[in-house]
N, C-alpha and C positions, 0 to 999 in steps of 0.2 A: 037360744042360749049361745050358740056359736056366734050369732051376730053381736050379742052383748059383749062376749069375750073379745071379739075382734075390735069393737069400738073402744073397750076399756084399754086394751093394749095400745091401740093407736093413740088415744088421748093421753095415756100415761107417758108415752115417749115424748109427746109434744110438751106435756107438763114438765117433764124432767129437763128438756131442752130450754124451756122458758125460765125455769128456776136457775139453771146454770148461767144463762145470759144475765138474769137479774143479779146473781151473786158476783158475776164478773164486773158488772157496772158498779155495784156497791163497793167492791174492793178497789176499783180504779178511783172512785171518788174519795174513798178513805185515804188512798195513797197520795192523791193530790193534796188533800187537806194536811196530811202528815208532812209532806214536803214543804208546804208553805210555813209550817211551824218550825221545821228545821232551818229553813232559810232565815226566818226571823231570829231564832236563837243564835244562828251563826253570825248574823249581822250584829246582834247585840254583843256577842262575845268578842267579835273583832273590834267593836268600838271601845270595849273595856280594855282589851289587851293592846290595842294599837299604841297608846302612849308608852307603855312599858316596853313594847317592842322597839319603838323609836329610841327610847333612852338606852336600852341595852345595845342596840345597833351603834349608836353614837359612842357609847363607852368602849365598845369593842374596837371601833375604828380608831378612837383616840389611843387606846392601849396598844393597838397594832402599830399606829404611827410612832408612838413613843418608843416602842421596842425596836422598830425599824430605824428610827433616828439614833437610838443608843448603839445599835449594831453599826450604823454608818459612822458615828463618832468614834467607836472603838477601832474600826478599820482606818479611819482618818488619823487617829492618834498613833496607831501602829505605823502607818505610812509616814507620818510626820517624824516619828522617832527614827525610822529607817533613813529618811532624807537627812535628818540632823547628823546621824552617825556617818553617812556618806560625805556630808559637807565637812565634818570634822576630820575625816580621813584625807579628803582632798586638801584641806587647809594644812594638815600636818605634812603631807607630801610637798605642798607648795613651799612651806617653811624650810623643809629639808633641802629642796632644790635651791632656794635662795641662799641658804647657809653654805651649800656646796659651791655655789657660784662665788660667794664672798670669800670663802676659803681659798678657792683657786686663784682669785684675783690677788689676795694677800701673798700667797705663795709665789705667784708670778713676779710680783714686785720684789719679794725677798730674793728670788733667784737672780733677777736682773741686777739688784744691788750687790749680790754676792759676786757677780761677774766683774763688777767694777773694782773689786778689792784686789790688791796685790798680795793677798794673804790666804792661807788655808783656813776655811771656816766651816763650821758644822751647824746645820739648821736644827733647831730644837723647839719644842712646844712648851708653853707655860701650863703647868698642871696644878699649881698650888700657890697660895699667897700666905704670908705671915699675918695671922689675925691680930697680933698685938699692935699697939700704937707706938711702941718704943723702937722696934726694928722695922726697916723697910726692905723686904726681900721677897723674891719669888722662887718657886721650885720648877726646875726643868725636867723633862723626861729623858734626858741624856746624861751620862755620867762617865765614870772611869773606863768602862768598856769601850766607849767611843773616843777615848784619849783626852777627855776633859780633865784639866788640873786646876788647882787653886791659883788665883791671880789672873786667869785668862780674861780678856776683855769680852764684854757682851754688848752687842749693838743691834740696831734695826735700821730699816730705811729711813725712819724718822730721826735717828740720832743715837747718842750714847745712852746705854741703859745702866751699866754697872760692871762689876767684876765678880768672877766666881769666888765664893766665900768658903763653901764646903762641898765636898764631893762624896759620892757613894757609887757602887758599881753601876747602877742604872739611873741614878738621879744626881742632880747638883743644885746648889742654892746660890742665887745671885744676890749680891748686896747692891741695892739700887743707889744711884747717885744722890737721891734725896735722904739717905740714911746719914745720921750724924757722924758715923765712922768712915764715911766715904770721902776720898780726896783724889782729885784728878788734875794733872798739870794742864793748863789751858792758856789760850791767847785770845784777845779781842780782835776780831777779824779786821775791823776798820782801822784801828790805830796800832795794832800789833802789841798792845800792852799785855804783859804777862801776869798771871795770877793762878791761884789754886781754887778750884771749884770744890766746895765742901757742902755736904747735905745740910739742909735747914729744916727737915721734917715736912710732913704732908706732901705738897707738890711744889716745893721751892728749894733753891740752893742759894749759896752766897759766895761772893768772891773774896778770898782772903789774900793778904799780902799784895794788894793792889795799891801801888804807890799813889800818893795824893797828887803828884805832879802829872800823872797820866790823864790823857783826854779820853774820858768815857762818858757816854750819855745813854739815857733811856732809849731802848730800841736797838742798841748795838748787839750784834750776835757774837757769841763766844764759841770757839771750836777747840778741839784737842791740839796741843802743841807738838805731840809726837816725841816729847822728851822722856816720858815715863817708860817707854819701851813696850808697853802692853797695847796701847791704842795707836792706830795709824794717825798720821797728822791730817788735820783738816776735817775731822768728823764733827758734826753739829752737836753741841751740848745744850744750848738754850739761848734765851734772849734776856738782856738786862731790863728789868722792870723798875728799878729804883736805885738812885745814886745819892749818897749823903756824904758831904765833905765838911759838915759842921763840927765834927769832933776834933780832937787834938791828936797829934802824932804824925807819923810819916805815911800812914796808910789811910785810904778812904774806904767807905763801906758801900757795897753794891749787892743788890738782890738779883737772882736769876730765876727765870721760869724755864724749866726743862722743855725741850722741843718734843719730847715723847710723852704721850698721855698714858701713864702707867696703869690707869684703871681699865684701859682697853687693850692692854698688851696681851697678845696671843702667841705669836711666833717670833723667835729671835735668832741671831747668828752668834756663835761662839768662835772667836778667833783663836785657832790653835797655835798658829805660827805666824808672827808678824815679820814680813820681809821688807825692811826699809829700802827705799830706792837707792841705787848706788850714788855715791857722792859725785858731784859734778867735777870734771877735770878742770883745774885752773888754767892749764895750758897744754898743748900737745907737743910731744917731743919731735924735734925736727932732725932728721938724719943729716949728718955732715957729708957733704960731697967734696970730693977732691977737685 
């Protein structure tokens, strides 16, 4: 009995061990088979999903590229606008500098011309123009406070401009020599022929009371005679552009182009007091000696 029980227990343990080993082998084989199935299904799923993955990846890359390009263009546009603004600022500064240089050059010439005058003169700036076509006048930024009065001569380095027509405390109006109401005593420099320069409208004048016998020709220069008392003698008025002797009478007709371009007029000189040069002595007194 004891021997049977001993054998039973001994074989029973062996049987259990064998069964456990067989179970492990079966489980391993089943796991291998299951893994092969998973690999197969994984491969099939990858084949099916691969085109969609490629498409989605391509779309994502494109969208990302477009977005990055848009951000780049936005930054580029912003930088371009900044550069344009900077260029505009630099151009404006450059224009202002050029304007300052031109103003200084004009003022330098005006002051140099002022020093050549034997008269008291006031520098003034043109701040307005008459918009009508009937009157030719400009407005200055100096007036009665600076001692400017009606009838004073107005000149520039280029020549005669006109006369003070109206005054106010801080402004004055100049009647240009091209106005029909303007008249200045003049003389032809080459032949010393005398005439009155009257306005002819626009940018021209005419010589009145010019005797037919006088020798004048196109290109002759006309200057102030100094007889009117307001203008110093010898100031440039203009140049004769046309002469006509075909009419009847004792006078001939002549047109004059002013030496000053009134469309570009910016600074002028107002002659406050004209001091004519002292008359030349015809002879010197000689003291008698004993």
